[in-house]
Every structure is written in structure tokens, then in C-alpha cells.
C-alpha positions in Angstrom: 0.0 0.0 0.0 1.1 3.5 -0.7 2.1 6.0 2.0 2.5 9.7 1.7 6.3 9.3 2.4 6.7 6.9 -0.5 4.7 9.2 -2.9 6.9 12.1 -1.8 10.0 10.1 -2.7 8.6 9.3 -6.2 7.6 12.9 -6.8 11.1 14.1 -5.8 12.6 11.6 -8.2 10.5 12.8 -11.1 11.3 16.4 -10.3 15.0 15.9 -9.7 14.5 17.4 -6.3 16.4 14.9 -4.2 17.8 15.9 -0.9 21.4 17.1 -0.6 23.6 17.4 2.5 24.9 20.8 3.8 27.1 22.1 6.6 27.0 25.7 7.7 29.2 27.4 10.4 28.6 30.6 12.3 30.4 32.7 15.0 27.9 34.2 17.3 28.1 37.9 18.2 26.1 37.6 21.5 23.2 39.7 20.3 20.9 37.4 18.2 19.5 33.9 18.2 18.5 33.9 14.5 20.9 32.8 11.8 20.3 32.7 8.1 21.5 29.4 6.6 23.0 29.3 3.2 20.5 26.7 2.0 16.7 26.5 1.6 14.3 24.9 1.5 15.3 22.5 4.3 14.3 19.3 5.9 13.8 20.4 9.5 13.8 16.8 10.9 17.3 16.3 9.5 18.9 19.4 10.9 21.5 18.9 13.6 23.0 21.9 15.5 26.1 22.0 17.7 27.2 24.9 19.8 30.9 24.7 20.7 30.8 21.0 20.1 27.7 20.4 22.3 24.6 19.3 20.5 21.7 21.7 21.0 19.3 20.4 18.4 16.4 20.1 20.8 16.7 23.9 21.5 16.7 24.8 17.8 13.9 25.5 15.3 14.2 25.8 11.5 12.0 27.7 9.1 12.0 25.2 6.3 11.0 27.4 3.4 13.4 30.4 4.3 16.3 28.5 5.8 16.3 30.5 9.0 17.6 28.8 12.2 16.1 30.1 15.5 17.6 29.1 18.9 15.8 29.1 22.2 18.8 30.9 23.7 21.2 33.6 22.6 24.7 32.2 22.1 27.6 34.0 23.8 29.9 36.2 21.8 32.4 34.1 20.0 30.5 30.8 20.3 30.9 28.6 17.2 27.8 27.1 15.7 27.8 24.1 13.3 24.6 23.3 11.4 24.2 20.2 9.2 21.2 18.6 7.5 19.4 18.1 4.2 18.2 20.8 1.7 16.1 20.6 -1.5 16.0 22.5 -4.6 12.3 23.3 -4.9 9.9 22.0 -2.3 9.7 21.0 1.4 8.0 17.8 2.5 5.0 19.8 3.8 4.5 21.4 0.4 4.8 18.1 -1.4 2.3 16.5 1.1 -0.2 19.2 0.3 0.2 18.7 -3.5 0.0 14.9 -3.1 -3.2 15.1 -1.0 -4.8 17.3 -3.7 -3.6 14.9 -6.5 -5.1 11.9 -4.8 -8.3 13.7 -4.0 -8.8 14.8 -7.6 -7.5 11.6 -9.2 -9.9 9.4 -7.2 -12.8 11.9 -7.0 -16.0 10.0 -6.3 -14.1 6.8 -6.8 -14.3 3.7 -4.6 -12.5 0.4 -4.4 -14.0 -3.0 -4.7 -15.3 -2.9 -1.1 -17.0 0.4 -1.6 -14.4 2.4 0.5 -13.5 5.9 -0.7 -10.0 5.8 -2.2 -7.3 7.6 -0.1 -3.6 7.3 0.1 -3.9 4.4 2.5 -5.9 2.2 0.1 -4.7 3.6 -3.2 -4.3 0.6 -5.6 -0.6 0.0 -6.5 -1.3 0.4 -10.2 -2.5 4.0 -9.6 0.5 5.1 -7.6 2.5 6.2 -10.7 -0.4 8.1 -12.4 -0.9 9.9 -9.0 2.8 10.7 -8.9 2.7 12.2 -12.4 -0.4 14.2 -11.5 1.3 15.6 -8.4 4.4 16.5 -10.5 2.1 18.4 -12.8 0.7 20.4 -9.9 4.2 21.0 -8.7 5.3 22.3 -12.1 2.3 24.6 -12.2 3.5 26.0 -8.9 7.0 26.6 -10.2 5.6 28.2 -13.4 3.5 30.6 -11.3 6.6 31.5 -9.3 8.6 32.1 -12.6 5.9 34.3 -14.0 6.5 36.8 -11.1 10.3 36.5 -11.4 12.6 39.1 -13.2 14.7 38.9 -16.3 18.2 37.8 -15.6 21.2 39.5 -17.4 24.7 38.3 -16.7 27.8 40.6 -17.1 29.1 38.4 -19.9 26.0 39.2 -22.0 24.0 36.1 -21.3 20.4 36.8 -20.6 17.5 34.6 -19.5 14.1 36.3 -19.8 11.4 35.3 -17.4 9.1 34.5 -20.3 11.5 31.8 -21.5 11.6 30.1 -18.1 7.8 30.3 -17.9 7.5 28.8 -21.4 9.9 25.9 -20.5 7.9 25.1 -17.4 4.6 25.2 -19.2 6.0 22.9 -21.9 7.0 20.4 -19.1 3.5 20.8 -17.7 2.0 19.9 -21.1 4.2 16.8 -21.4 3.3 15.5 -18.0 -0.4 16.2 -18.7 -0.2 14.1 -21.8 1.6 11.3 -19.9 -1.0 11.3 -17.1 -3.8 11.3 -19.7 -2.4 8.3 -21.6 -1.8 6.4 -18.3 -5.4 7.0 -17.2 -6.9 6.0 -20.5 -4.9 2.9 -20.9 -5.3 1.7 -17.3 -8.8 2.9 -16.9 -8.2 5.0 -13.8 -8.2 8.6 -12.7 -9.7 11.6 -14.4 -9.5 10.1 -17.9 -10.7 6.6 -17.2 -13.4 5.0 -19.4 -16.0 3.6 -17.1 -17.3 0.2 -18.0 -20.4 -1.0 -16.0 -21.8 -4.5 -15.6 -25.5 -4.8 -15.6 -26.6 -5.7 -12.1 -30.0 -6.9 -10.8 -31.4 -5.2 -7.8 -33.5 -7.2 -5.4 -37.1 -5.9 -5.2 -37.3 -7.1 -1.6 -34.1 -5.3 -0.3 -33.3 -2.7 -2.9 -29.7 -4.1 -2.9 -27.6 -5.6 -5.7 -27.8 -9.3 -6.2 -24.2 -10.6 -5.9 -22.4 -11.9 -9.1 -20.2 -15.0 -8.9 -17.4 -16.1 -11.2 -18.5 -18.9 -13.6 -17.4 -22.4 -12.8 -17.3 -25.7 -14.6 -20.3 -28.0 -14.0 -18.2 -30.5 -12.1 -16.3 -27.9 -10.1 -17.4 -28.4 -6.5 -15.1 -25.6 -5.0 -16.6 -22.8 -3.0 -18.1 -20.1 -5.3 -16.1 -16.8 -5.6 -17.9 -13.5 -5.8 -16.8 -10.9 -8.4 -15.5 -7.8 -6.7 -17.2 -5.0 -8.6 -16.8 -1.4 -7.4 -20.2 0.0 -6.4 -21.2 3.1 -8.4 -22.1 6.1 -6.2 -24.0 8.0 -8.9 -22.4 11.3 -7.9 -24.1 11.4 -4.5 -22.4 12.9 -1.4 -22.5 11.0 1.8 -23.8 13.2 4.7 -21.4 13.0 7.7 -22.9 11.3 10.7 -22.6 13.1 14.0 -20.8 10.1 15.6 -18.6 9.3 12.6 -15.4 7.6 13.7 -14.0 6.4 10.3 -14.0 3.1 8.4 -12.3 -0.1 9.5 -11.1 -3.0 7.4 -10.5 -6.6 8.3 -9.5 -9.6 6.2 -11.7 -12.7 5.8 -10.4 -15.7 7.8 -7.8 -13.7 9.7 -7.9 -12.5 13.3 -8.5 -8.7 13.5 -7.6 -6.1 16.1 -7.3 -2.4 16.2 -6.8 0.3 18.8 -9.0 3.5 18.8 -7.8 6.4 20.9 -10.3 9.1 22.0 -10.0 11.9 24.6 -13.2 12.5 26.6 -14.8 12.1 30.0 -16.3 8.6 30.4 -16.2 8.5 34.2 -18.8 6.1 35.6 -19.6 4.6 32.2 -19.1 1.2 30.7 -18.4 0.4 27.0 -19.6 -2.0 24.4 -18.5 -2.6 20.8 -20.7 -4.3 18.3 -21.0 -5.1 14.6 -24.5 -4.2 13.3 -26.2 -4.9 10.0 -26.4 -1.1 9.4 -26.2 2.1 11.3 -29.1 2.4 13.7 -29.9 -1.4 13.6 -30.9 -3.2 16.8 -29.7 -6.5 15.4 -26.1 -7.4 16.5 -24.0 -9.3 14.0 -21.0 -9.8 16.2 -19.7 -8.5 19.5 -16.1 -7.3 19.6 -13.8 -8.4 22.3 -13.3 -5.0 23.9 -10.6 -3.8 26.4 -10.4 -0.2 27.5 -7.2 1.4 28.8 -7.5 4.6 30.7 -5.2 6.5 33.1 -6.5 7.7 36.5 -8.3 4.4 37.5 -7.5 2.6 40.8 -8.9 -0.5 42.3 -11.0 0.0 45.5 -10.3 -2.9 48.0 -12.2 -1.5 50.9 -15.0 0.8 52.0 -16.0 1.9 55.5 -18.7 4.1 57.1 -19.8 4.4 60.7 -23.5 4.3 61.5 -25.1 7.7 61.4 -22.3 9.3 59.4 -22.2 10.3 55.8 -18.4 10.1 55.5 -17.1 7.1 53.5 -13.4 6.0 53.7 -12.2 4.1 50.7 -9.1 2.0 50.5 -7.2 1.4 47.2 -4.8 -1.4 46.3 -2.1 1.2 45.2 -1.2 4.8 45.8 -4.2 6.7 44.3 -2.6 10.1 44.0 -5.8 11.9 44.8 -6.0 15.2 46.6 -8.7 17.1 48.3 -11.2 18.7 45.8 -10.6 16.1 43.1 -13.9 14.9 41.4 -14.1 11.2 41.1 -16.5 8.4 40.3 -16.7 5.1 42.3 -18.3 2.0 40.7 -18.8 -1.7 41.6 -18.4 -1.2 45.3 -21.8 -1.0 46.9 -25.2 0.5 45.9 -24.9 3.0 48.8 -21.2 3.8 48.1 -21.1 4.0 44.3 -21.6 7.5 42.9 -20.0 10.8 41.9 -18.0 12.5 44.7 -15.5 15.2 45.5 -12.5 14.0 47.6 -12.7 15.6 51.1 -9.3 14.4 52.3 -6.6 11.8 51.6 -5.2 10.7 55.0 -2.8 8.3 53.4 -1.6 7.4 49.9 -4.0 4.5 49.7 -7.0 5.9 51.5 -9.3 8.9 50.8 -12.6 10.1 52.3 -15.8 11.5 50.6 -19.2 12.7 51.8 -22.1 10.7 50.7 -25.8 10.6 51.5 -26.4 7.2 53.2 -25.9 6.8 56.9 -25.9 3.1 57.3 -22.8 1.2 58.7 -20.5 -0.1 56.0 -17.4 -2.3 56.4 -16.4 -4.0 53.1 -13.0 -5.6 52.3 -11.6 -7.6 49.4 -13.4 -5.5 46.8 -12.6 -5.1 43.1 -14.4 -1.8 42.6 -13.0 1.1 40.7 -12.4 4.8 41.4 -11.8 7.1 38.4 -11.2 10.8 38.2 -14.2 12.6 36.8 -12.3 14.5 34.1 -11.5 14.4 30.4 -8.6 12.0 29.6 -7.3 9.7 27.0 -9.0 6.3 26.5 -7.7 3.5 24.3 -10.3 1.0 23.0 -8.9 -2.3 21.9 -11.3 -4.1 19.5 -10.6 -7.5 18.3 -12.3 -10.4 16.4 -11.2 -14.1 16.1 -10.4 -15.4 12.6 -13.6 -17.6 12.6 -15.6 -14.5 13.4 -14.4 -12.7 10.3 -15.4 -15.7 8.1 -19.0 -15.2 9.2 -19.2 -11.4 8.7 -20.7 -9.9 5.6 -18.5 -7.9 3.2 -19.9 -4.6 4.7 -21.4 -4.0 8.0 -21.3 -1.2 10.6 -19.2 -1.0 13.7 -20.5 0.8 16.7 -18.8 1.9 20.0 -21.3 2.8 22.6 -21.1 4.1 26.2 -23.3 2.6 28.8 -24.1 4.8 31.8 -23.4 2.7 35.0 -26.3 4.1 36.9 -29.0 4.5 34.3 -28.1 1.7 31.9 -28.6 4.1 29.0 -26.6 3.1 25.8 -25.5 6.0 23.5 -23.4 5.5 20.4 -20.1 7.4 20.7 -18.3 6.4 17.5 -19.1 4.3 14.5 -18.5 3.7 10.8 -18.4 1.1 8.0 -16.7 -2.2 8.7 -15.3 -3.8 5.6 -14.2 -7.4 5.1 -11.7 -8.0 2.3 -12.2 -11.5 0.9 -9.5 -13.9 1.0 -9.1 -14.1 -2.8 -8.3 -10.4 -2.9 -5.7 -10.4 -0.2 -2.1 -9.8 -1.5 0.5 -11.4 0.7 
């Protein structure tokens, strides 16, 4: 599969804009922390800075497009600075990333793959990587031509002159050549902006309003398992309306175990989680349940709870140092019906005990608990979703994944994130 980094490398190769190393040296005057390097644009990630032989790269910042080095401190008068790294002739990686993103978006406009997923860099077919590269090169040459149109005529002392109109004409000639190359590739391969669409007549079920699947023909005595034909679903120019809980599409492979980690920052204190596969968004029919594990910081195990009769003060004991302080908002769950709830810590007598003020006044003396205390604040949650390989065999080619929160006290289930869940059939997996 293509990546933005691999496409950047291919675009640079086509443009002849490969990185070159440089070394610049300065002697500080004790008055400034800004130094103009002799090269631009630069690759900021490759720049290494030494001050009197001591590396200070972490205290340095580089303006990639202008080649200006900015230090977090002002070097003393006479300090020797040595700067090394990579520089390019035309474009920074950030600029090429923008051009490649535009190229992929325009090249695959309204296009989908065999599973019905919108084509992005992540699932761009290998055969389309080179056409996208050529298209991105064309956009880059347009940028250079625009820059040349604002340039000035060059006249050397020896009588050599290079008018800006000539540089502009040369660049536009290169643009025309690359446009023709891209058009020929798209026409012959049947991809991109110049593809010739060939549709297969499909029958739509009157009962469901969905396409009836097409299978590859087989000999009469061929008893092997039928194989479906992967035909990209036409979208007829419609635009999908973003769903309020849209969390992105997920893709698994048929007959292979699947796992993924979704990271969200929110406040889920006092809530449980469930992850399911549904027939479609909003369906009440569960196709499969994911194996779900949730990792979150700020959760401690409550091993004990105590309250004297007639008092509303509850003392909780945790299995490890809780780190709570007076005034911290928390949620206690799975301890006791009269102890569970939302609280504000009143005091923390020890590193493993803290007190809160509740409403019940009955005596309480519990030990050996496995309850939880969680800070009631926004924090990072990691949801680990997984399916066994036999489960992916039984899932349809396209379903809907749903991650829901369940309120511990009310039992209310509300979808937090969801999206399409695609199954790539075993016959289409490239190893």
C-alpha cells in the first residue's frame, strides 16, 4: 500500500528534487538567536545543531522554506555554531504533502475500491501510484511556473540573458508533457480523471433494494466454493452526509484475526463500554460482538469501603497509591449501591485511603473488593477491539461497527463512534 512518504520520494525523483547534505558554520556575536543558513528549503527533521561541540538540536527550530535557524537561547559572543542537514531545490515535504493530497483527492474523485471504500492514500491501488505521482508532479510544475511568472529577467555581465518569459515557457512545456503522460496512463489503465467507465448490468432485489451478488463462472463438475466478483459499487455522484458520531472506516481480512486500537479523549467516568457489529447504522440486530478492552489513566482498584452508622463520611481504600488530593472529582463504581456515585474528595489521610461525603448513613465495612475509582475529568481512552479469525469468516462484506457508552447508573446506551466495517475477501488479499 502507498504511503505519503513513498509518494513524496517518487515525486522528488520525477522532479529531480532529491535531498542534498549541507554544513554551515557561524560565529555568534552575542546579540541574536536567529541565523540565516545558506540553503533553503530545508528538511527540519534532518537538521543537527552544535554549539561549541555540544549538540543543541532540541533547542533549535528551523523555518524550512526560508532556511532561518532560531535558537531558544542567545549564544555568547564568539560561540561557534555548526549546522548540518538536508536541503532541497524546490519543495519542502510539507508542500509536497499538500500537493499529493490534492492529487489523490482529484485523481480518485467519487471513486471507490472493490469494497466500496472511498479511495485515499492508505488504500490507493498499486497500479494507480505512478499516475498519481505524475499528476502531483504536474501540480508542482504549475507552482514553479507561477513563481517564474513573477520573477525578473536575468542578465549576466558576460552578455547572457534569461528572460522570465523563457523560463515560464519551458515550465509550461513540461506541464503539457506531463499532462499528456498522465492522460495516456489513465486512458490505458482505466483509472483517474480520464478513465473509461465500464459498468456491468446488475440486478437489484425488489425485496431489499440491494444488488444481487455476481459469482465467477465455474465448470459443471467444479465443487469448489463459489467466488464472488468484486465490482466497485457506483455512487452516482451522490455525497455522503457525515454522521454526528462518525469515527472512520475499519477494514479486516476474511479468515484472519482482527484487532485495532482506537484512541479518544473524553470524559467517560462512571460509564461502561460496548463494541458491536451491526447490520447497518441504527440497527438493533447485533451481528457480532467485539472483544473489547479499555485502557485509561487515572483508574484505581478499590479494595475496601468503611462508614460508621449515622455518618455520611465514607473512607475508601485502594490497592495502590491513588494520587488523589482534596477537591478532586471522582466516580466510584462496583463497590456498593450506597457507596457508588460521583464525589469530591474531602481528604486523603494516606496514599492508599481517601474520604468522601455521601448521603447514606448506614454502617459499612467492606473488604476484598474489586471496585473502581476514576477521576471525573477528560482524559485519553484507548479502546482495543478484536475479532477471532472464525468470526471474520461469518461477517458480511460490509457491516457497521458501533462503539457505545453505557451509563453505569441509568443503563442508557448511547453511540459514541461508528463507521463502515469492511471485510476484504481472502481471494483479494495480496501477501
